[in-house]
C-alpha positions in Angstrom: 97.2 131.5 51.0 97.7 127.8 51.7 95.0 125.2 52.4 96.7 123.7 55.4 94.8 123.5 58.7 97.0 124.2 61.7 95.7 122.6 65.0 97.1 123.2 68.4 97.7 120.4 70.9 95.4 119.6 73.8 97.3 119.8 77.1 95.8 117.7 79.8 98.8 117.9 82.1 101.4 120.6 82.6 104.1 119.8 85.1 105.3 123.2 86.3 108.0 122.3 88.9 109.8 119.2 90.3 110.6 119.2 94.0 112.1 115.8 94.6 112.9 112.6 92.7 114.6 109.6 94.4 114.8 105.8 94.7 115.4 104.4 98.2 115.9 101.0 99.9 114.3 101.3 103.3 114.7 99.0 106.3 111.7 96.8 107.2 111.1 98.9 110.4 111.3 102.2 108.6 109.0 104.8 110.1 108.3 108.4 109.0 106.0 110.6 111.2 104.4 112.2 108.2 103.9 115.5 106.6 101.7 117.6 104.4 102.7 120.0 101.6 101.2 122.1 98.8 102.4 119.9 95.9 101.7 116.4 94.6 103.6 113.3 95.7 103.8 110.1 93.7 104.8 106.9 95.6 105.7 103.6 93.9 106.6 100.4 95.6 109.2 98.5 93.6 109.8 95.7 96.1 108.2 94.7 99.4 105.2 96.4 101.0 104.7 99.6 103.1 102.0 100.8 105.4 100.7 104.1 104.0 98.5 106.8 105.6 96.6 109.3 103.6 94.4 111.5 105.8 91.9 109.1 107.3 92.9 106.1 105.2 95.6 103.7 106.3 96.4 100.9 103.8 99.0 98.5 102.6 100.8 99.6 99.4 102.1 96.5 97.7 104.9 95.7 95.2 104.0 97.0 91.8 101.5 99.6 93.1 101.5 103.4 93.1 99.5 106.0 94.9 99.4 109.8 94.9 99.0 112.3 97.7 97.2 115.5 96.7 98.4 118.9 97.9 97.9 119.4 101.7 96.9 115.8 102.3 98.6 114.4 105.4 100.5 111.3 104.6 103.3 109.0 105.9 105.0 105.7 105.2 106.3 103.0 107.4 107.7 99.5 107.0 105.6 96.4 107.6 108.3 94.8 109.8 108.4 91.8 107.4 110.1 93.0 104.2 112.6 95.7 103.4 110.9 97.8 100.7 112.4 99.6 97.7 110.5 102.8 96.9 110.4 105.5 94.2 109.1 108.9 95.1 108.6 111.9 92.9 107.1 115.2 94.0 106.0 118.0 91.7 103.8 121.0 91.1 100.8 120.6 88.7 97.6 122.6 88.7 96.0 120.8 85.8 92.4 119.8 86.5 93.1 116.2 85.2 95.1 115.6 88.4 91.8 115.1 90.2 91.8 111.6 88.6 94.6 110.5 91.0 92.9 111.4 94.2 92.2 108.6 96.6 93.3 105.8 94.3 95.9 103.0 94.1 97.2 101.9 90.7 98.7 98.5 89.8 101.2 99.2 87.1 101.5 96.9 84.0 104.7 96.1 82.2 104.5 99.1 79.8 103.8 101.5 82.7 106.7 100.1 84.7 109.0 100.5 81.8 107.9 104.1 81.3 108.4 104.8 85.0 111.9 103.4 84.8 112.7 105.7 81.9 111.3 108.7 83.8 113.4 108.0 86.9 116.5 107.3 84.8 116.1 110.6 82.9 115.2 112.5 86.1 118.1 111.2 88.1 120.5 112.1 85.3 119.8 115.8 85.7 118.6 116.2 89.3 120.1 114.9 92.6 119.3 115.3 96.3 121.3 117.8 98.3 121.7 115.1 100.9 121.2 111.6 99.5 121.3 110.1 103.1 118.2 112.2 104.0 115.8 112.4 101.0 113.0 113.7 103.2 114.8 117.0 103.4 113.3 117.6 99.9 116.1 119.7 98.6 117.0 119.1 94.9 120.0 120.3 92.9 120.7 120.3 89.2 123.5 118.0 88.0 126.3 119.7 86.1 126.9 118.3 82.7 123.5 116.5 82.5 122.6 115.0 79.2 121.1 117.4 76.6 117.4 118.0 77.1 117.2 115.7 80.2 115.2 118.2 82.2 112.6 118.6 79.4 112.6 114.8 78.9 111.8 114.4 82.6 108.9 116.8 82.3 107.6 115.2 79.1 108.0 111.6 80.4 106.1 112.4 83.6 103.2 114.0 81.6 103.1 110.9 79.3 103.2 108.6 82.4 100.2 110.5 83.9 98.2 110.2 80.7 99.0 106.4 80.6 97.8 106.0 84.2 94.5 107.8 83.4 93.9 105.0 80.9 94.8 102.3 83.5 91.7 100.4 84.7 93.6 98.2 87.3 92.7 100.6 90.1 91.2 100.4 93.6 90.3 103.2 96.0 92.3 103.8 99.2 89.1 103.3 101.1 88.7 99.8 99.6 92.2 98.9 100.8 92.0 100.6 104.2 94.2 98.9 106.8 93.3 98.5 110.5 95.6 98.0 113.5 94.4 95.1 115.5 96.5 93.8 118.4 99.4 95.9 117.2 99.3 94.4 113.6 98.3 96.1 110.5 95.4 94.2 109.0 93.9 95.0 105.5 90.2 95.3 105.1 89.6 91.8 103.6 91.3 90.2 106.7 89.4 92.5 109.1 86.2 91.4 107.4 87.1 87.8 108.3 87.9 88.7 111.9 84.6 90.6 112.1 82.6 87.5 111.0 84.4 85.4 113.6 83.8 88.0 116.4 80.1 88.3 115.4 79.7 84.5 115.8 81.4 84.2 119.2 78.0 83.0 120.7 77.4 80.6 117.9 79.3 78.1 115.8 80.9 78.7 112.4 83.1 76.8 110.0 85.8 78.0 107.6 83.4 77.2 104.8 80.7 79.4 106.3 83.3 82.2 106.9 84.3 82.1 103.2 80.7 82.2 102.1 80.1 85.2 104.4 82.9 87.3 102.9 82.4 86.1 99.3 85.7 84.3 98.9 86.9 80.7 98.4 88.0 78.7 101.4 91.6 78.5 100.2 91.7 82.3 99.7 90.3 83.0 103.2 92.8 80.5 104.7 95.8 82.1 102.9 94.7 85.6 103.9 94.2 84.7 107.5 97.5 82.7 107.7 99.4 85.8 106.4 98.3 87.9 109.4 97.5 85.4 112.1 99.3 82.4 113.3 97.7 79.1 114.5 94.8 78.9 112.1 91.4 80.4 111.9 89.6 78.0 114.2 92.2 78.4 116.9 91.7 82.2 116.7 87.9 81.6 116.9 88.3 79.5 120.0 90.6 82.2 121.5 87.8 84.7 121.0 85.4 82.4 122.8 87.7 82.0 125.7 88.3 85.7 125.9 84.6 86.2 126.1 84.3 83.4 128.7 86.8 85.2 130.9 84.7 88.4 130.7 81.5 86.5 131.6 83.3 84.8 134.5 84.4 88.2 135.8 80.9 89.6 135.5 79.6 86.8 137.7 76.1 86.5 136.1 76.4 82.9 134.9 78.0 79.8 136.3 80.6 77.7 134.4 78.0 75.3 132.8 75.8 78.2 131.6 78.8 80.0 130.1 79.8 76.8 128.3 76.3 76.6 126.9 76.1 80.3 125.9 79.4 80.0 123.9 78.1 76.8 122.2 80.8 74.4 123.5 79.9 70.7 123.2 79.9 70.2 127.0 81.4 71.8 130.1 84.3 69.3 130.1 85.4 70.3 126.6 85.0 74.0 127.5 87.2 73.5 130.6 89.8 71.7 128.4 89.8 74.6 125.8 89.9 77.2 128.6 93.0 75.6 130.2 94.7 75.4 126.8 94.6 79.2 126.3 94.9 80.3 129.9 96.8 77.5 131.7 93.9 77.5 134.2 90.6 75.8 134.5 87.5 78.1 134.6 87.2 77.5 138.3 90.9 78.3 138.9 90.5 81.5 136.9 87.4 82.5 138.9 89.3 82.0 142.1 92.2 84.1 140.9 90.0 87.2 140.2 91.0 90.0 142.6 88.1 90.9 144.8 86.3 87.5 144.2 84.3 86.6 147.4 85.5 83.4 149.0 83.4 82.2 152.0 85.3 81.3 155.2 85.8 77.6 155.9 
């Protein structure tokens, strides 16, 4: 008998099957209606950004970020109409309990993880190819004849190592934290929606950029940059547009006169209110009131 102790290896991940592996350059207006399937999907944005849906969560997936779709989770991808994204997608079967770690999360990859991911795709694409490279969403994979020795096993091993590395990654946010909202036909991330909500909540008051920044817990410069990315014309112009929109509603309801509406919306005086109103509507408040269909006009 020898005195050696022989220990087996713990196996946190066991990749059983690969379904698809591909790298695509999508147009900025790319749109896919979505799907659900009984295997895992791994999505990485190499360049640009994409709007991603995962069940009830709609969020922006940015360059250098990765997310996973668990089995039977409805998901889709679409371009943001601003940049043409480059995307890596890999789908696979894995029943390991450790996969639960990837549910509902977005990972920002570091340099080492990006390098490992590059190795994984280089190895995988050396032994697997799509049946129709023009339509990767058909999800039909073929083996490459004359592939390098051991490339299939290397692909499996590299994917398992990559998943282990991601489990150690602390640069993670949840999909709920990054939820995106469609407002006026534009996809708005949560931190911008938070700013818009503050402005809307103060439509019967006055607020400055400094006060908005304090309300959302960010610096003035950060708030301005965030807002400028999704809205043109500046934050205060948007705020005044909200006030004028509310003024139009009040005029249509007919409960208050023009001076009272000016006071309710905290304009300095009726003259300034009229000037702002005309800037946004090309009509004075009185002209707008006269233009309302069904507005009673006494006979002369």
